[in-house]
C-alpha positions in Angstrom: 18.7 -18.6 23.5 19.5 -17.2 20.1 17.1 -15.0 18.2 16.0 -16.3 14.8 14.2 -14.4 12.1 12.6 -15.7 8.9 13.4 -14.2 5.6 10.3 -13.6 3.5 12.2 -14.1 0.3 13.6 -17.5 0.9 11.9 -18.7 4.2 15.3 -19.3 5.8 14.9 -19.0 9.6 18.3 -18.5 11.2 20.3 -16.3 13.5 22.3 -15.1 10.5 19.1 -13.7 8.9 18.2 -12.0 12.2 21.7 -10.5 12.5 21.7 -9.3 8.9 18.3 -7.7 9.1 19.2 -6.1 12.5 22.3 -4.6 10.8 20.2 -3.4 7.8 22.1 -5.8 5.6 20.5 -8.2 3.0 19.6 -11.8 3.7 22.8 -13.9 3.6 20.9 -16.7 1.7 18.9 -14.9 -1.0 20.1 -11.3 -0.9 16.7 -9.7 -0.2 17.3 -6.3 1.3 16.5 -5.7 4.9 14.1 -2.9 4.0 12.2 -5.1 1.6 12.0 -7.8 4.2 10.7 -5.5 6.9 8.1 -4.1 4.5 6.9 -7.6 3.6 6.8 -8.7 7.2 4.8 -5.5 8.1 2.2 -6.3 5.4 2.0 -9.9 6.6 1.3 -8.8 10.1 -1.4 -6.4 9.1 -5.0 -7.3 8.4 -4.7 -6.9 4.7 -6.6 -9.2 2.4 -4.5 -12.4 1.6 -4.6 -11.7 -2.2 -3.3 -8.2 -1.7 -0.6 -9.5 0.7 0.6 -12.0 -1.8 0.5 -9.5 -4.7 2.5 -6.9 -2.6 5.0 -9.5 -1.5 5.6 -10.6 -5.1 5.9 -7.0 -6.3 8.3 -6.1 -3.5 10.5 -9.1 -4.2 10.6 -8.3 -7.9 11.4 -4.6 -7.2 14.2 -5.7 -4.8 15.7 -8.1 -7.4 15.4 -5.4 -10.1 17.3 -3.0 -7.8 20.1 -5.5 -7.3 20.3 -6.2 -11.0 20.5 -2.4 -11.7 23.4 -2.1 -9.3 25.2 -5.0 -11.0 24.6 -3.6 -14.5 25.7 -0.1 -13.3 29.0 -1.7 -12.1 29.4 -3.6 -15.4 28.8 -0.4 -17.4 31.4 1.5 -15.3 33.9 -1.2 -16.1 33.1 -1.0 -19.8 33.5 2.7 -19.7 36.9 2.4 -18.1 38.0 -0.1 -20.8 36.8 2.2 -23.5 38.6 5.2 -22.0 41.8 3.1 -22.1 41.1 2.1 -25.7 40.5 5.7 -26.7 43.9 6.7 -25.3 45.5 3.9 -27.2 43.8 4.8 -30.4 44.8 8.5 -29.9 48.4 7.5 -29.4 48.4 5.3 -32.5 46.7 8.0 -34.6 49.3 10.5 -33.5 52.1 8.0 -34.4 50.5 7.5 -37.9 50.3 11.2 -38.4 53.9 11.7 -37.4 55.0 8.9 -39.7 53.1 10.6 -42.5 54.7 13.9 -41.9 58.2 12.5 -42.0 57.4 10.6 -45.2 56.5 13.7 -47.2 
């Protein structure tokens, strides 16, 4: 019998979700991190008030999404930085060539 686990982010109940969370990896369906999922499941299992549980779950999901978005944006900015560094080298070479042409012309 296979072990299944439900993701609190997308409600998928599969062995893939169980395996991902056991390996501390995000949900293969929605990307919710294993740590966020475990926190949400812990709160669900406690005797917390339903309104507080729902509020916590929503905030934890939003925080996890924001963290993933931050990682994506960080990678995009790193790519942009690399492009700008290449452009700066190109501009420096062209400026040097223009300066040399100007020196020869005088």
